[in-house]
N, C-alpha and C positions, 0 to 999 in steps of 0.2 A: 531804166533802163537805163560806158564809161569805157609836158614837153620840155623837152629840155631847152627850148629855144622860144623866144617871144613870138607869138603868132598874132601880131597886131597888138595895139594898146587901147586902153579905154580913154586916154587923153587925146587931145588934138595933135600932139606932137607926133612926128613920123617915127615909126619903129626903128630901133637901133639896127636890126637885121631883118632881111626879108623873111616872110613866113614859110620858107621852103624847108624841107627836110635836109639836114646836112648830108653832103655827099660822102662817099666811102672814105675819102682821104681828108675830109674837112677837119681841121684841128679843133673845131668846136664840138666834135663828136663827144657825147656825154660820157662821163666816167661811169654812170650807172649802166651803160650798155657795153661794158668791157668784154663783150663776147657773150654768145648764147650760153656757154657753160657757166659763166658767172651768174647770169639770170636764173639758170636752172637751180642754183643753190638756194635762192631766196627770191621767188617771184614777187611776193608782197613787198619786200624791201625795195626791189628795183622799181616797182610801180610807185611806191611811196616817195622815192627820191625824184622820180619824174614829176609827180604831183607837187612836191615841195618847190621845185624850181618854177614850174608853171604858175603856181598860186602866188609865190613871192612876186613874180612879175605882174600878175593881175592886181594884187593888193597895192603895189606901188602906183599903178594907174588909178585905182579907186581913191587912194589918199590924195592924189592930185586933183580929183574931181571935188571931193568934199570929205572932210575928216569924220563928220558924224555918220554919214552914209557908210564910210569905210569901216568905222568901228561897229556900228549896229548891224549892218547887213553883210558886207563883204567879208569881214574878219570872221563872223559867225559861220558863214558859208564855208570858208576855208578851213576853219577848225573842225567843223563837222566832217568834212571830206577827209582831212588828214587823220582824224580819229579812226576812221575806217571800221570795217567789220572783218570778215574772213577773206575779203578780196576774192570771192568766189568767181565772179565773172572774168576778171583779169587772169586768174589762174587757169580757167577753162580755155580762154583765148590762147594763152601761151602754150599750154600742153597740146592743144589742137595743132597749132603752128608747128611745134616740134615733132609731133607724131606724123605730120604730113611732110617732114623732111626740111622744114624751114629753119633758118637760123643764121643766115649771112648778116653782115653788119647792117645793111640797109633794112632788112626785114626786122631785125631786132629793134632798131629805132622806131620804125613805123608801128610795130606791135606794142611797144611800151607806150607810145603816145595814144594809140587807139584804146589801150587798157585804161589810161588816165581819163580819156573821154568817157569811157563806160562808168568809171567811178564817179565822175561829175554828174552823169545822167542818173546814177543811183542816188546821189545826194538830192537831186530834184525830186525823184520819186518818193524818197523817205520823208523829206521835210513836208511835202504836200500830204502824204499819207498820214503822218502824225497829226497834222492840222485837221484833216477830214475825220479822223478817228478820235480827235481830242485826247490823244495819248500824252501822258505827262513826261515820259522818259524815253530815251533812245540811246543806245550805245554807251550805257553806263552813266549818262548825264541827263539833264533836262532836255526835253524836246525843244526845238528852236523857238516855236511860238510861246511855249511856257517860259522860257528863259527871258525873252523880251518882255513878256507880261510882268514877270517878277521884277525886272530892272526898273520898270516905270510905275510899279504899283504905288510907290510913295509919292509920286509927283503928278499923277493923273488919276481921276476917278476910276473906280474898278472897271466899269464897262468900257471906258475909253482905253485903259491899259490893255484890256483883252482884245479890243479891236485893233490896237496897234500891234500886238503880238501876232494876231492872225494875218494882218496885212503884211507884216514883215516876213512871215513865213512864205506867203505867196511870192513876194518879190525875191526872197533868197532862193527859192526853188527855180524861179525864172532866170535868175543870175547864173545859177549852176548849169542850167540847160544852155544858156547863151555861151558860157565858157566851153562847154562840151562841144557845141557846134563850131566854135572858133578853132578848136584843135583839129576837128575833121576838115574844116575848110582849108586850113593850112596844109594838111596832108594832100588834099585833092588838088591843090594848086602847085604842088611840087613837081617840076618837070622830070625829076628822077624816078618818080613812081610810074610804073608801066600803066599806060592808059586803060588797058583792060582791067587791071587790078583796081585802079581808081574808080572806074565805073561800077565794078562789083561791090567795092567797099561802100560807095555812096548809096547804092541800092539797098544793101543790108541795113545800113544806118537809118535810111529813110523809113523802111518798113518797121524796124525795131521800135522807133520812137512812137509810131502810131499804135502798134500793138500794145505797148506799155500803157498808153492812155486808155485804150479800149478795155484792157484788163482791169484797170483801176475803176473805170466807170461801172463795169459789171459788178465789181466788188461793192461799191457804195450803193448801187441800185439794189443789190440783194439785201444790204443792211436796212435800207429805207423801207423795203416791202416786207422784211422779216420772213421771207419765204423763198423757196427755190427748189427746183427739181434736181436730182442727181446730174442730169444732162447739162443743165445750166451751170451747176457748180463746177463740173468738169471743164466746160467751155471757159469760164473765168480763170480756172487754174491753168489751163493751157496758155492763155494769153498772158497772164500775169507772171507765171513762173516757168512753165515748160519752154515757151518761146523766148521770153525776155531774159530769163536767168541762165538758161543752159543752151538751148538750140542755137540761138543767134550768136552768142560768144564763140561756140564751137565753129559755126559757119565763118565768123570773122577770122579766126585763126587759120582755117583752111584757105580762105580767099587770099590772105596775106602771104601764105606759103606758096601760092600759085598752084594749089591742088586742082585736079581735074573735076569735072562735074560729078562723075560717079563717086569719087571719094568724098567730095563735099556733101553730096546727098546722103551717103551712108552715115556720115558723122551727124548730119542733121537728124536723121531718124533715131540714132542712138541718143542724141541730146533731148529729143522730144520725150522719149520714154523716161529717161533719167529725170528730166525736169518735172514731169507730171508726178513721178514717184517722190521727188523732193517735196513738192507741194502737199501731197497727201500725207507724207510723213510729218510735215510741219503742222498740218491740221490735227493729226492725232496727238502730236506732242503738246499742242495747245490745251488739250483736255487732260492728257494722262502723264506727261513728263514732269519731272521734278523741276519746279521753278528755279532752283539753284543751278540746274544744268542748262536750262533754256535762257536764263537771264531776264525773264519776264513773268508776270503773274499768270497763273493758270486761268483758263476760261475766258480769255479776252474776246475770242470770236463769239462766244455765247452772249456775253455782256453787250457787245456791239451789235448783236443781231445778224452776224454774218452767216449765211446759210452755207457753210463749208460742206464738202462732199460727205464726210462722216455724219454730219447732222442731217443733211438731206437724205442720205440713205436710211438713217434711223427713222426718219419721218415716213419715208416711202414704205419701209418694211412694216412699221406699226400700222399704217393705213391699210396695207394689204391683209394684215392679220386681224384687223378690227380691234387693235389694242388701244382702247380709249385712255387708259392710264398713262401709257407712254406718250401719246399725243398730248395729253394734258400737261405732263412734265415739260415737254418741249415748248408748248405754247406759253406756259407760265414763265419759262426761263429766258427765252430768246428776247434780246434787246433790253434786259433789265440791268442797268448799270449797278444797282445795289444788290445784286445776287449774292446770297450768303454762301458760305462754304458748304453747308448742308444741302442747299438747293443745287449747287454745282455737282456735288457728289451724286445727287439724284439723276442729273443729266448723264454723268459717266455711266451709272448703272444702267440707264436706259439704252445708251449706245451699245453697251456690252450685251444686254439681255435680248435686244432685238436682232442681234447678229451683225450689226453694222460694223463693229470693230473688226471682227473676223473677215468680213467682206472686204474692207479696205486693206487690211494686212495682206490678204490673198492677191488683191490687185497690185499692190506695191511689189510683191514677189514676182508676179508675171511681168511687170514692167521692167524690173531689174534683169530678168532673164532675157527679155527682148533687147534691152540695151547691150548686154554682153554679146548677144548673137550678132547684132549689127556691127559692133566693133570688130568682131571676128571676120566679118565679110570684107573689111577694108584693108587695103595694102598700106599698112602703117609701119613706121619705124618701131621695132620691138620694144626698146627701152623706154622711149617716150610714151608709147601706147600703154605700157604697164603703169606709168605714172598717171596717165589719163584715167585708166580704169580705177586706180586707187582713189583718185579725186572724186570720180563719180560715185564710188562706193561710200565715200565720206559724206557727201551731201545727201545721199538717199538713205543713209542709216543702215546699209547692208552690214549684217553682223559677220564677224570672222574674216578670214582672208578671201579676197576676190580671186576666183579661179581664172587660170588662163583660158581664153576662148578655145572652142574646138576649131578644127580646120574649117576654112570658109566653105559655106554651102551655097553654091551658085543658085540652087533652086529657090532659096529664100529671096533672092533679088526680085523675083517675079511678083512677090507680095509687097514690094517696097512702098507702094502707094497706099497701103492700108493704114487706117487710123492707129496711131501709136497706143492709145489707151484702150483699144477694143478688147 
């Protein structure tokens, strides 16, 4: 779970400038933040420019500490972050801010820096996740631990090179987390940021990091035990994706825009629905989508023994029906790294035949409808709200054009506290 200005250095030298956010008329105002409309045109590009300047500054400090550390750890961390993915979390943060009426110069700067922090937090999560899963690739290249292992394979014995790769990945993830926290610390110390906004920003960031770790632990625990109920699978999905990937970025955007509690709460409920739908879609794609579209081999969750919601539902339905064949297929396949294509096809057939796939698809549809309903309850800027709806449709795999929400339904607010995925 991600500055145009130096926020502290990693050397003992004093920083060239204080870690405060530039004021509205500060000549150091970044070119990347040339107005909210400019960012609207290319949110990932604006965040990428923010990251580039931040990381250039950090790397200069690391080279001053030690060139080997800078080359092996810091530069890899920076390259991984710059390579990026779809920048989902920064885009959600931005369009939440805009939908809540935000966009003045100070808000643009703070939003871009917070988005950069989210991307660094995502680097931490992915580098550690790849190590825990022993994944070989990520974002079109070798996973960080695998890259270091290969670099030193010719100069260190095999096990030693592997240990070095694993240790480097731990440290690189820690470094990305430290850099992310540096960015937030600089924002929180800025006297120009309203104190109430700073307090709310810090509270969301604090909770978000802990939720990310909790979700990851539930994921690896499920892999180790190779079992899980649908309820436990949903809990892990809520923490790892619904909250960290969607709800909290939307909340951050609302907080930075100065939205009231009612609007922020409504966006959070929409985000939790969309985030859970996003994870369930990802779980289905892992089994059924074309690897050329997903960019990763099919069946990774099965091979790793991760009891995702579709797999947990298939097991529960098979148990209820006394379907020993289906249970045998799942027991044989889960956690088998060498699973053949034919055996994986058997798992797919079992998920379909038990009715688990239809069950998950129906739940995704319900979550999408609830998400749109919640968005329709909030008083949002129409144009930006439309962009936000489109982005949520993109990440949840909603087919076709996303309809405009119906008129707000006040009665629905009474049910605001209900669980998003129920």
